[in-house]
N, C-alpha and C positions, 0 to 999 in steps of 0.2 A: 503494499500500499504506499510505501514512501515515494515510489515513482509517480503514482497518480496524484499524490498531494503536491509534489513539486510541480507537476504539469498544470495543475488547476490553481495553484497559487501564484500565477503569472501576473500579479498585480505590481505596479510600479513601487509601491510601498512595501510589498510582500517580500519576505526573505525566502519563501518556498517552503518554509517549515511550519506555516499555519494557513488555515482557510477561513475566510469570513462566510457569513450566511449565504450571501449571493453566490459565491463560488461553490459552496457545498450544495446548494440547491441545483445549480447547473450540473454539477457532477452526478447527482442523483437522478436527474432527468435523462441525461445523456447515457448513462451506463444501464439504465433500466431498473434502478432500485425503486423508483416511483412507478407503481403498477396498479392501474385502476383503482379499485377500492381497497386493495390490500395495504398499500402505502401511498398516502397522498401528499401533496406539497405542504399541507397543514401539519401532517405528522412530522415531516422532515423539520419544519421551523420549530415545532415544540421540542423535539428531541434535541435539536442544536441548542436552543435557549437552555434547556435543562442541563446540558454538559459543559457549556462554555463558562469560563471563570466569571465571577461576580464583577460587573463593570466592564468586562472585556467584550470585544467584538469578534474575536477569532478563536479557533480551536487549534490545539496542537496535534501531532501525529498520534499521541497516546489517547487523547480524547476522541480522536477520529476512529481509532480501533474500537474504543468502547462503544461508540455510536453505531458502528457498523455491526458489531455483535448484537446489540439491541435491536436494530433494524432487521437483522436476519431472522429472528423470531417471527416478526410480523410479516416479512416478505415471503417466507417459505413455511406456511402453517401446515402443509401436508407432512413436513418432516418434524412435527412437534415431538418433543421428548428427545430427539437425537440432535443435540446442540452442535456437535461437531460437524454433522452433515449440513446443518443450516449455515454454519460459518463457512464451510467449504464451498457451498453453493453461492454465498455471497462473494467470496473470494474470486470464483470463476467469472462472476458477473462483472466485476470491476477490473480485472487484470488485463493489462495491455491496452486500456482505452486511453485516448488522448481527447483533449477538448475539441468539440466540433466547431464548425464555422458558420453555424446557422444564422442568417441575418446580416452577414458581412458582405461587402461589396464584391461582386463577381467581375471577372475580366469582360470588358466590352465585346459585344458581338461584332463580327466583321460587317454585317449589313449596315449598321449605323455609320461606321467609319466610311464604308464605300459610298454611301448615300451623301455624306457631308463633303466628300473629296471628289465627287463626280462634277468636273468642270463644265460639262455639257448643260448642267442644270443652273448654272450661275447666270444671274441677270444684272442689269444696270452696269454700273462702273466696274464691278467685280468681273464681268464677262470680258472687259477690254484687257484684262491682265494675262489672258491665255490665248494661244494661237488655236488654229482649227484642229490641230492634232491633241490639244489638251495640255500641251507643255507651256510652262510659264514663259512669258516674254522677258522676265527680269526687269531692269530699270526702265526699259521702254514702255512696259505695261503699267508702270507706277507713276511715271512723270511724263509730262508734255515735253517732247524733245523739239527744241526750237530749231527750225531750219533757216539758215542764213541765205535765202535765195532771192530776197528783194521784194517779195510779196507779203502783204499783210496776212495775218492768221485768219483762216476761214475763206480765203478767196478761192472760188471754185473754177474760174476760167484760166487757170495757170497754163502757160505755154500755148495759148490759142491765138495770139496777136498775129503770128505769121500766117495762119490759116485764114483768118478774116481779112487781112490786108496783104494779098500776094504780090501786088505790083509796087508797093512802096519801098 
């Protein structure tokens, strides 16, 4: 049980040698100690409070063992009278278990990333930053490059003078 105690005692203030009620309840849920009406989360809280030191918030490894022995009687009523079988069954239940990651952030799915980086769906000024092949234009896509050709910006009839006045 020392391994599981160190695993679940992963609090920043924790030394890994004690468990608070929250971590102990999590341990009981994830290892299957809490089982329907046999052992409820209320039972866990009551037993925890009964065995923690007065004024304290955590239990030590010794208290952890005592609590598990007491819970094994409730958790395995079919083995009533055979205390060693109950303790062995409880040990089997918790051995080798590590904290779960229920409710933690998952790695993003590729679909969202693909959708957000698909340049064909960009509109407005963002569209200007990418060429037809979807590759970025670099500086040219971010800034207006000034052409020093003698025409004002936006003039559309550039290089048409010679066509309009062929004989001059």
